[in-house]
HTML snippet that shows the backbone in 3Dmol.js (N, CA, C, O; Angstrom):
<script src="https://3Dmol.org/build/3Dmol-min.js"></script>
<div id="view" style="width:600px;height:400px;position:relative"></div>
<script>
const pdb = `
ATOM      1  N   MET A   1       1.000  19.030 118.678  1.00  0.00           N
ATOM      2  CA  MET A   1       0.215  18.196 117.681  1.00  0.00           C
ATOM      3  C   MET A   1      -0.399  20.038 116.202  1.00  0.00           C
ATOM      4  O   MET A   1      -0.570  20.127 114.986  1.00  0.00           O
ATOM      5  N   ALA A   2      -0.491  21.133 117.523  1.00  0.00           N
ATOM      6  CA  ALA A   2      -0.895  21.894 116.883  1.00  0.00           C
ATOM      7  C   ALA A   2       0.371  22.530 116.417  1.00  0.00           C
ATOM      8  O   ALA A   2       0.187  23.252 115.438  1.00  0.00           O
ATOM      9  N   ASP A   3       1.850  22.458 116.923  1.00  0.00           N
ATOM     10  CA  ASP A   3       2.923  22.889 115.915  1.00  0.00           C
ATOM     11  C   ASP A   3       2.865  22.098 115.265  1.00  0.00           C
ATOM     12  O   ASP A   3       3.030  22.725 114.218  1.00  0.00           O
ATOM     13  N   GLU A   4       2.679  20.456 114.780  1.00  0.00           N
ATOM     14  CA  GLU A   4       3.174  20.257 113.786  1.00  0.00           C
ATOM     15  C   GLU A   4       2.361  20.408 112.586  1.00  0.00           C
ATOM     16  O   GLU A   4       2.767  19.969 111.510  1.00  0.00           O
ATOM     17  N   ARG A   5       0.862  21.200 112.740  1.00  0.00           N
ATOM     18  CA  ARG A   5       0.600  22.080 111.737  1.00  0.00           C
ATOM     19  C   ARG A   5       1.329  23.277 111.374  1.00  0.00           C
ATOM     20  O   ARG A   5       1.967  23.522 110.350  1.00  0.00           O
ATOM     21  N   ASP A   6       1.143  23.885 112.274  1.00  0.00           N
ATOM     22  CA  ASP A   6       1.861  24.881 111.900  1.00  0.00           C
ATOM     23  C   ASP A   6       3.476  24.818 111.046  1.00  0.00           C
ATOM     24  O   ASP A   6       3.848  25.666 110.235  1.00  0.00           O
ATOM     25  N   ASP A   7       4.023  23.978 111.339  1.00  0.00           N
ATOM     26  CA  ASP A   7       4.960  23.656 110.738  1.00  0.00           C
ATOM     27  C   ASP A   7       5.167  23.421 109.123  1.00  0.00           C
ATOM     28  O   ASP A   7       5.938  23.952 108.323  1.00  0.00           O
ATOM     29  N   ASP A   8       3.823  22.061 108.922  1.00  0.00           N
ATOM     30  CA  ASP A   8       3.086  22.114 107.654  1.00  0.00           C
ATOM     31  C   ASP A   8       2.857  22.667 107.105  1.00  0.00           C
ATOM     32  O   ASP A   8       2.894  22.394 105.905  1.00  0.00           O
ATOM     33  N   ARG A   9       2.373  24.071 107.637  1.00  0.00           N
ATOM     34  CA  ARG A   9       1.876  25.069 106.677  1.00  0.00           C
ATOM     35  C   ARG A   9       2.959  25.936 106.356  1.00  0.00           C
ATOM     36  O   ARG A   9       2.708  26.693 105.419  1.00  0.00           O
ATOM     37  N   ARG A  10       3.821  26.020 106.740  1.00  0.00           N
ATOM     38  CA  ARG A  10       5.153  26.512 106.710  1.00  0.00           C
ATOM     39  C   ARG A  10       5.574  26.193 105.248  1.00  0.00           C
ATOM     40  O   ARG A  10       5.353  26.692 104.145  1.00  0.00           O
ATOM     41  N   GLY A  11       6.599  24.662 105.951  1.00  0.00           N
ATOM     42  CA  GLY A  11       6.380  23.893 104.285  1.00  0.00           C
ATOM     43  C   GLY A  11       5.693  24.300 103.476  1.00  0.00           C
ATOM     44  O   GLY A  11       6.299  24.764 102.510  1.00  0.00           O
ATOM     45  N   ASP A  12       4.115  24.356 103.410  1.00  0.00           N
ATOM     46  CA  ASP A  12       3.367  24.760 102.310  1.00  0.00           C
ATOM     47  C   ASP A  12       4.165  25.910 101.966  1.00  0.00           C
ATOM     48  O   ASP A  12       5.177  25.732 101.289  1.00  0.00           O
ATOM     49  N   ALA A  13       3.906  26.827 102.266  1.00  0.00           N
ATOM     50  CA  ALA A  13       3.975  28.017 101.819  1.00  0.00           C
ATOM     51  C   ALA A  13       5.860  28.002 101.097  1.00  0.00           C
ATOM     52  O   ALA A  13       5.988  28.565 100.010  1.00  0.00           O
ATOM     53  N   LEU A  14       6.820  27.535 101.573  1.00  0.00           N
ATOM     54  CA  LEU A  14       8.106  27.233 100.831  1.00  0.00           C
ATOM     55  C   LEU A  14       7.902  27.310  99.895  1.00  0.00           C
ATOM     56  O   LEU A  14       8.168  28.370  99.327  1.00  0.00           O
ATOM     57  N   LEU A  15       7.051  25.764  98.872  1.00  0.00           N
ATOM     58  CA  LEU A  15       7.423  25.566  97.714  1.00  0.00           C
ATOM     59  C   LEU A  15       6.866  26.318  96.933  1.00  0.00           C
ATOM     60  O   LEU A  15       7.549  26.465  95.919  1.00  0.00           O
ATOM     61  N   PRO A  16       5.750  26.985  96.919  1.00  0.00           N
ATOM     62  CA  PRO A  16       5.628  27.950  95.989  1.00  0.00           C
ATOM     63  C   PRO A  16       6.864  29.028  96.201  1.00  0.00           C
ATOM     64  O   PRO A  16       7.347  29.403  95.132  1.00  0.00           O
ATOM     65  N   ARG A  17       7.325  29.464  97.115  1.00  0.00           N
ATOM     66  CA  ARG A  17       8.537  30.745  97.118  1.00  0.00           C
ATOM     67  C   ARG A  17       9.119  29.947  95.892  1.00  0.00           C
ATOM     68  O   ARG A  17       9.184  30.473  94.780  1.00  0.00           O
ATOM     69  N   LEU A  18       9.568  28.573  96.148  1.00  0.00           N
ATOM     70  CA  LEU A  18      10.918  28.176  95.481  1.00  0.00           C
ATOM     71  C   LEU A  18      10.721  28.178  94.236  1.00  0.00           C
ATOM     72  O   LEU A  18      11.682  28.338  93.484  1.00  0.00           O
ATOM     73  N   LYS A  19       9.354  27.992  93.705  1.00  0.00           N
ATOM     74  CA  LYS A  19       8.993  27.216  92.137  1.00  0.00           C
ATOM     75  C   LYS A  19       9.554  28.682  91.737  1.00  0.00           C
ATOM     76  O   LYS A  19      10.619  28.674  91.120  1.00  0.00           O
ATOM     77  N   LEU A  20       8.868  30.142  92.060  1.00  0.00           N
ATOM     78  CA  LEU A  20       9.162  31.376  92.036  1.00  0.00           C
ATOM     79  C   LEU A  20      10.577  31.421  91.282  1.00  0.00           C
ATOM     80  O   LEU A  20      10.945  31.452  90.107  1.00  0.00           O
ATOM     81  N   ILE A  21      11.257  31.406  92.690  1.00  0.00           N
ATOM     82  CA  ILE A  21      12.867  31.144  92.060  1.00  0.00           C
ATOM     83  C   ILE A  21      13.369  30.473  91.080  1.00  0.00           C
ATOM     84  O   ILE A  21      14.286  30.954  90.414  1.00  0.00           O
ATOM     85  N   GLU A  22      12.665  28.795  90.729  1.00  0.00           N
ATOM     86  CA  GLU A  22      13.510  28.174  89.874  1.00  0.00           C
ATOM     87  C   GLU A  22      13.007  28.925  88.478  1.00  0.00           C
ATOM     88  O   GLU A  22      13.686  28.769  87.463  1.00  0.00           O
ATOM     89  N   ASP A  23      11.733  29.791  88.443  1.00  0.00           N
ATOM     90  CA  ASP A  23      11.113  30.718  87.425  1.00  0.00           C
ATOM     91  C   ASP A  23      11.924  31.163  86.725  1.00  0.00           C
ATOM     92  O   ASP A  23      12.021  31.151  85.498  1.00  0.00           O
ATOM     93  N   GLN A  24      12.702  31.683  87.690  1.00  0.00           N
ATOM     94  CA  GLN A  24      13.269  33.023  87.384  1.00  0.00           C
ATOM     95  C   GLN A  24      14.852  33.369  86.641  1.00  0.00           C
ATOM     96  O   GLN A  24      15.542  32.602  87.314  1.00  0.00           O
ATOM     97  N   PRO A  25      15.470  33.802  86.027  1.00  0.00           N
ATOM     98  CA  PRO A  25      16.920  33.970  84.765  1.00  0.00           C
ATOM     99  C   PRO A  25      17.261  33.234  86.103  1.00  0.00           C
ATOM    100  O   PRO A  25      16.983  33.157  87.299  1.00  0.00           O
ATOM    101  N   LEU A  26      18.270  32.608  84.818  1.00  0.00           N
ATOM    102  CA  LEU A  26      19.407  32.223  86.235  1.00  0.00           C
ATOM    103  C   LEU A  26      20.529  32.971  86.457  1.00  0.00           C
ATOM    104  O   LEU A  26      21.365  32.477  87.214  1.00  0.00           O
ATOM    105  N   GLU A  27      20.733  33.969  86.012  1.00  0.00           N
ATOM    106  CA  GLU A  27      21.192  35.457  86.563  1.00  0.00           C
ATOM    107  C   GLU A  27      20.933  35.974  87.930  1.00  0.00           C
ATOM    108  O   GLU A  27      21.666  36.739  88.558  1.00  0.00           O
ATOM    109  N   THR A  28      19.307  35.243  88.485  1.00  0.00           N
ATOM    110  CA  THR A  28      18.779  35.965  89.237  1.00  0.00           C
ATOM    111  C   THR A  28      18.868  35.215  90.653  1.00  0.00           C
ATOM    112  O   THR A  28      18.730  35.632  91.803  1.00  0.00           O
ATOM    113  N   ARG A  29      19.093  34.211  90.235  1.00  0.00           N
ATOM    114  CA  ARG A  29      18.792  32.432  91.165  1.00  0.00           C
ATOM    115  C   ARG A  29      19.582  32.608  92.834  1.00  0.00           C
ATOM    116  O   ARG A  29      19.115  32.557  93.972  1.00  0.00           O
ATOM    117  N   ALA A  30      20.990  32.833  92.287  1.00  0.00           N
ATOM    118  CA  ALA A  30      21.359  32.744  93.231  1.00  0.00           C
ATOM    119  C   ALA A  30      21.707  34.107  94.657  1.00  0.00           C
ATOM    120  O   ALA A  30      22.299  33.981  95.730  1.00  0.00           O
ATOM    121  N   GLU A  31      21.040  35.302  94.030  1.00  0.00           N
ATOM    122  CA  GLU A  31      20.641  36.229  95.222  1.00  0.00           C
ATOM    123  C   GLU A  31      19.368  36.110  95.805  1.00  0.00           C
ATOM    124  O   GLU A  31      19.354  36.242  97.029  1.00  0.00           O
ATOM    125  N   ALA A  32      17.663  35.767  94.918  1.00  0.00           N
ATOM    126  CA  ALA A  32      16.883  35.109  95.817  1.00  0.00           C
ATOM    127  C   ALA A  32      16.922  33.778  96.972  1.00  0.00           C
ATOM    128  O   ALA A  32      16.360  33.679  98.063  1.00  0.00           O
ATOM    129  N   TYR A  33      17.944  32.700  96.146  1.00  0.00           N
ATOM    130  CA  TYR A  33      18.061  32.193  96.949  1.00  0.00           C
ATOM    131  C   TYR A  33      18.877  32.300  98.039  1.00  0.00           C
ATOM    132  O   TYR A  33      18.533  31.479  98.889  1.00  0.00           O
ATOM    133  N   ALA A  34      20.236  33.263  98.532  1.00  0.00           N
ATOM    134  CA  ALA A  34      20.560  33.924  99.640  1.00  0.00           C
ATOM    135  C   ALA A  34      19.478  34.559 100.783  1.00  0.00           C
ATOM    136  O   ALA A  34      19.155  34.288 101.940  1.00  0.00           O
ATOM    137  N   HIS A  35      19.057  35.724  99.603  1.00  0.00           N
ATOM    138  CA  HIS A  35      17.680  35.965 100.591  1.00  0.00           C
ATOM    139  C   HIS A  35      16.903  34.742 101.390  1.00  0.00           C
ATOM    140  O   HIS A  35      17.133  34.498 102.575  1.00  0.00           O
ATOM    141  N   LEU A  36      16.115  34.130 100.721  1.00  0.00           N
ATOM    142  CA  LEU A  36      15.873  32.878 101.157  1.00  0.00           C
ATOM    143  C   LEU A  36      15.971  31.992 102.190  1.00  0.00           C
ATOM    144  O   LEU A  36      15.188  31.456 102.975  1.00  0.00           O
ATOM    145  N   HIS A  37      18.003  31.975 101.823  1.00  0.00           N
ATOM    146  CA  HIS A  37      18.269  31.335 103.295  1.00  0.00           C
ATOM    147  C   HIS A  37      18.695  31.975 104.091  1.00  0.00           C
ATOM    148  O   HIS A  37      19.304  31.498 105.047  1.00  0.00           O
ATOM    149  N   ASP A  38      18.467  33.415 103.899  1.00  0.00           N
ATOM    150  CA  ASP A  38      18.871  34.158 105.122  1.00  0.00           C
ATOM    151  C   ASP A  38      17.547  33.985 106.106  1.00  0.00           C
ATOM    152  O   ASP A  38      17.746  33.470 107.206  1.00  0.00           O
ATOM    153  N   GLU A  39      16.284  34.373 105.773  1.00  0.00           N
ATOM    154  CA  GLU A  39      15.264  33.877 106.312  1.00  0.00           C
ATOM    155  C   GLU A  39      14.947  33.140 106.861  1.00  0.00           C
ATOM    156  O   GLU A  39      14.209  33.214 107.843  1.00  0.00           O
ATOM    157  N   LEU A  40      15.509  32.024 106.289  1.00  0.00           N
ATOM    158  CA  LEU A  40      15.027  30.715 106.830  1.00  0.00           C
ATOM    159  C   LEU A  40      16.243  30.212 108.197  1.00  0.00           C
ATOM    160  O   LEU A  40      16.075  29.311 109.019  1.00  0.00           O
ATOM    161  N   ARG A  41      17.479  31.171 108.054  1.00  0.00           N
ATOM    162  CA  ARG A  41      17.954  31.296 109.593  1.00  0.00           C
ATOM    163  C   ARG A  41      17.668  31.743 110.245  1.00  0.00           C
ATOM    164  O   ARG A  41      17.331  31.308 111.346  1.00  0.00           O
ATOM    165  N   GLU A  42      17.667  32.951 109.827  1.00  0.00           N
ATOM    166  CA  GLU A  42      17.110  34.012 111.017  1.00  0.00           C
ATOM    167  C   GLU A  42      15.637  33.262 111.811  1.00  0.00           C
ATOM    168  O   GLU A  42      15.329  33.690 112.924  1.00  0.00           O
ATOM    169  N   ALA A  43      14.881  32.272 111.237  1.00  0.00           N
ATOM    170  CA  ALA A  43      13.287  31.849 111.566  1.00  0.00           C
ATOM    171  C   ALA A  43      14.128  30.277 112.258  1.00  0.00           C
ATOM    172  O   ALA A  43      13.301  29.980 113.120  1.00  0.00           O
ATOM    173  N   LEU A  44      14.726  29.689 112.306  1.00  0.00           N
ATOM    174  CA  LEU A  44      15.972  29.128 113.318  1.00  0.00           C
ATOM    175  C   LEU A  44      16.196  29.500 113.966  1.00  0.00           C
ATOM    176  O   LEU A  44      15.862  29.016 115.048  1.00  0.00           O
ATOM    177  N   ASP A  45      16.994  30.742 113.918  1.00  0.00           N
ATOM    178  CA  ASP A  45      17.427  31.056 115.484  1.00  0.00           C
ATOM    179  C   ASP A  45      16.787  31.480 116.120  1.00  0.00           C
ATOM    180  O   ASP A  45      17.366  31.519 117.206  1.00  0.00           O
ATOM    181  N   ALA A  46      15.316  32.114 116.249  1.00  0.00           N
ATOM    182  CA  ALA A  46      14.545  32.749 117.100  1.00  0.00           C
ATOM    183  C   ALA A  46      13.114  31.615 117.602  1.00  0.00           C
ATOM    184  O   ALA A  46      12.159  31.762 118.365  1.00  0.00           O
ATOM    185  N   ALA A  47      13.494  30.723 116.904  1.00  0.00           N
ATOM    186  CA  ALA A  47      12.780  29.454 117.631  1.00  0.00           C
ATOM    187  C   ALA A  47      13.999  28.753 118.271  1.00  0.00           C
ATOM    188  O   ALA A  47      13.803  27.926 119.161  1.00  0.00           O
ATOM    189  N   ASP A  48      14.951  28.977 117.956  1.00  0.00           N
ATOM    190  CA  ASP A  48      16.057  28.779 119.413  1.00  0.00           C
ATOM    191  C   ASP A  48      16.368  29.192 120.356  1.00  0.00           C
ATOM    192  O   ASP A  48      17.086  28.724 121.239  1.00  0.00           O
ATOM    193  N   ARG A  49      15.589  30.602 120.221  1.00  0.00           N
ATOM    194  CA  ARG A  49      15.863  31.471 121.413  1.00  0.00           C
ATOM    195  C   ARG A  49      14.103  31.349 121.928  1.00  0.00           C
ATOM    196  O   ARG A  49      13.828  31.902 122.993  1.00  0.00           O
ATOM    197  N   GLN A  50      13.256  30.816 121.361  1.00  0.00           N
ATOM    198  CA  GLN A  50      12.591  31.130 122.493  1.00  0.00           C
ATOM    199  C   GLN A  50      11.993  29.040 122.915  1.00  0.00           C
ATOM    200  O   GLN A  50      10.951  28.443 123.183  1.00  0.00           O
ATOM    201  N   GLY A  51      13.238  28.764 122.746  1.00  0.00           N
ATOM    202  CA  GLY A  51      13.343  27.343 123.346  1.00  0.00           C
ATOM    203  C   GLY A  51      12.386  26.101 122.305  1.00  0.00           C
ATOM    204  O   GLY A  51      11.273  25.610 122.498  1.00  0.00           O
ATOM    205  N   GLY A  52      13.421  25.891 121.141  1.00  0.00           N
ATOM    206  CA  GLY A  52      13.062  24.865 120.323  1.00  0.00           C
ATOM    207  C   GLY A  52      11.159  24.947 119.769  1.00  0.00           C
ATOM    208  O   GLY A  52      10.463  23.933 119.712  1.00  0.00           O
ATOM    209  N   ARG A  53      10.777  25.994 119.514  1.00  0.00           N
ATOM    210  CA  ARG A  53       9.357  26.045 119.284  1.00  0.00           C
ATOM    211  C   ARG A  53       9.609  26.588 117.787  1.00  0.00           C
ATOM    212  O   ARG A  53       8.654  26.831 117.050  1.00  0.00           O
TER     213      ARG A  53
END
`;
const viewer = $3Dmol.createViewer("view");
viewer.addModel(pdb, "pdb");
viewer.setStyle({}, {cartoon: {color: "spectrum"}});
viewer.zoomTo();
viewer.render();
</script>
């Protein structure tokens, strides 16, 4: 149950970041999305190493 709340909070924190990226000029969005993608991939890789948490 606590894990689900943590996941919800992380998801809620992601939405403002996406909004900030969308508000950027088109020329800078791709780099911002790539950076966010890398962060999310690293988080998923870390969760896999910790047994899916």
